[in-house]
N, C-alpha and C positions, 0 to 999 in steps of 0.2 A: 843613684838617683831614680831610676825605672821601679825596681823593686820596693824602695821607699813608697811612693806614688800608690803601686799596688797593693802593698803593706795597708797605708791608710784606708786605700778601699775598702779591704776584706776588713779590715775593723770597724767601719762605718758601717756597711753591711752587716757585720756581727750583731752591732748594737743595734739595729734598726730590727733584726730578728729577734733580738732580747727583749727590745721593748714592746714589739708586736707580741711577743706571746707573754710577755707579762700582763699586758691590757687584755689579751684574754681569758686569761686564769682569773684577773680581777673582776673581769664581765663576768664569766661563768662562776665564778666564785659569789658575785651577788645574787645571779639567779638564784645558785643551789642552795642560798641560806637565806633566802626568802622565804620564810618558813609557812608552809601551809597548814593553817591552823584549825581548818575544814571549814564545813558550812551550816552555818543559823538559818532556821526557816522560821521566818516569822509570818506571822497572818494576822492580819486586819480586815477591820470592817470600815466601809465607806462614811465612818463617821470624821468630824474636822480633826478632831485632838487625835484619833487613833491613827490618821493617815498622817498627821503631825510628828507625833513620836515614833511611829514604826520608820519613816524615811531617814530622820534624825539618828534613829541607832543602826540602820544602814551606813550612812556614810560614816558614825562611829567604828563601827566595827570594821567595816572594810578597812578604814586610816591603821587597824591594830592588826592586819594581815587575815581577818577573815573573809570567806564569802559569804554573801547573805543573798537569799530568796526570799522575794516578798512575794505573799498570794493572797488577795482577795478575795474574800468568801462574804456570805451572811453569816449570821452570829450560829446558827445552826450547824450548819457544815463545820463550821470553825471549831465548833468544842469536839463534833466528834473526833476530826482531824489532831485535834492539841490531844484528846485521852489517847488515840492510836500512834501517837508517834510522827505522823504524817507534817507535822507542825509543829515546831519547837516550844515558841514563845507566842503570847499573846497579851498585847498591852492596853487592853482595854475593858476590861470585866469590871462590872460596875456591882459591887455588893453592899450590903447584903440583899437587895430587894430584886433590882432588874434582871441580874441574871442567876439567880438564887436558884430557879428549877435547873440552867444546865449544871451550876455549880453542885447542886445535889446529885445529880443524876451521874456525875465525870469524874467527882473529887477524888475518887481514891485513886485515878489517874494521875493526878494531878499536882502539882505543887504549886502554893502562894506564895509569890515573893515579896508581898506586901503592898504598901499604899503609894504610890509615886504622886498623884495629885494631892498637895497639901490642907486644900481648901477644901470643905463640903461640896460633895457635887449634889445636883439636883435634876429632877425629872417631872415633867408636867405640862400641862396645856399653857401655851405661851399666844399671848395677842398683843398688839399695838397697844400704846398707854393710854391713844384717844379711842378705843374702845370703851364707853362707858360702863361698863359690867365688873367688877372684880370677884367672881366667884363660877366656880363652873355650875352650881346648882343655878344659875342665874340665865344660863346658856340657853335651856328650851326656849323660853320664853321669845328669846332674841335668834330662834332657828333661821329666820327668812336671811337677815341681816349676815348670818355666816355660811349663807349658801347649803344651810342643812350638814355640813360635811366639816371635818379635822382630817387637815390635811397632815397626813403622817411620813413614814419612811420604810422601810424595807421590813418585810411582815414577820420575819423571824426575830426581829429587833424585842427586846423586853418592855419596852417603853412603848413598844404598839401592843402588846399584851395588855400592860396596865391601861392603856386608852380603850382597847374593849372593855374592859370590864368597867371602867370610870363610865363608860356609855351606857350600859346596864346600869349601873348601881344608882345615877341619878338620872335615869329615866330620859335619856335624849332623843335617842331614837336618829341618832346622825349617823352619816356613813362613815366609819373612818378610811379614810381615803391611802390604800398604802401607793409609797413612789418609791423614792430615794432620798437622801439628805439634798441634793443638787436639786431636783426638783422642787422638793418642800420650798427649798429658799428662792427658788425663782418665782415660784407663787407668793411668798412674802414679801418680795422684792416689787412685784407687780403689784399688789394689794396696797403695799405702803405709799406708793408713788401715786397712787389713785385715792388714797385716804380710804380705802375699803376696808369692810371689816374681816378676817381672818382669821382662823383658830388654826396651830401646829402643835405639833409634838415637840417640846422645846427640853434642851439640858445645857447645865453647866458644868465643865468649860465648854463655851463657843462662841465664836467669833459675832454671831449676830448680836450678841448684846451691846458690841462696839459698833457695828455698823448701824442698828438702829434702836428706836427708843422703844423697849418692850417691859413685859409684866407677866410674870405667872399668874395666872387665875388661882383663888383661894380654893383648896380642897379641903373643905371639911369631914368628907367621908374617910379622908387619908388613902383615898385606892392608890397613890403615886407615892406613898411611905413617906419616910421622914428621910432628911438629908444621906446621899450613899457617899462609898469612896470608892476610889478607880486604883484598882489592883493590876499587878503583873502576874498573869500566871505561866507556868511551862510544864510540858510533858515532865513526870515525876523521873524519868531516865536523864534529863539534860543537865542537872546539875553533876552527876556523874560523868556524863558524856564531855560536857564543857563545863568545869567548875570555875574558870576564870571570868567566862561571859556571865555565867549566872552570880557571880560574885559583883561583877559590874552593875548588873540591871536590879541585885539588891540594894546598892546604893542608891539607883534612882529615884529623885524628886525633881518637882516642878513648883513654883508657884503658880499664881492665877496671871500675873504678872509675864512670868517668863512665856509660858504654853499660849495666853493671847499674842504674846510678840512674835512667836515664832507663827502662828497660825494667820497673823496679822499677814505676814509675809507672801504667804501661799495667796490669800485673799486678795494680795495685790498685783498678783498676776506671774510670781514667781512658780516655778514647778516643784513639788514638796523636795527635789533632791537641791534643787538652787536654796531654797529656802535653809534646808537644814546647814548646807554650807555656810550659807552668811551668818545664819544665827551661832552657829559653831565656832567660827571666829570672831565674832563680837561677845562671845559667852565663855573662850576658853578655860577658865578660872574656875567654871560652873563643872564643866564637862571635864576638866580634871579630877573634881572631886569624885566623881562616879567612876572612874576607871584608873583611880589610884590602886 
């Protein structure tokens, strides 16, 4: 009887040891088979659509097992980093006009993954609808109402270069104020609330057109060019280093409604990562089409 009890105890202890060992093996196996797929370095500029899609792809790729590093830069150093391989991917290249100079300089070291924004993209001088002029060439006569300035973004942006050209071509004599997107939007919000005139450097896609009643001023001299396309660019070696990621990014495209709904979540108070997670959960079929 005593031997039987001891024997049963030994069996129970042995079973526990086996079960624990199995659990450890499974746990270690899960860790070791969680494949490290490498690091993807995404560079972005602090523009609404760029912040939105860059954070969205960080969430998507990390869900796929990649490590993603997001780096915010101004446009000029971003293109340098992209060409030298310090940055792998940039998702907000406006071509053929806004970023033409950077593309021309660095294209030998870059690969164009194609257009992801399905609508024609546009840049120009944007004003509230209540402003009673409709063309850039009318601005000079109303310079006092505009405070003799156009509120812009970071100085390296292509839209700022186009605005400098427009300022000279139309002989406006305005100050093209360098700031940031967030500072520009804060200035727009205050002027709009006070029903004051303001001119800013605007572009589509952007949530500003959903938030405020705005319009582009006509550009009869064509300084801002025609409608553009938003491309994903990568360092030329990246397709070889990360072919699966490259294939996913080449599948990527969004409609105006889709990017607008993602930006709206961020504008509504979510962090870009939180907004990305919610948008992905609500649009999983769209995302599945990119990563298939």
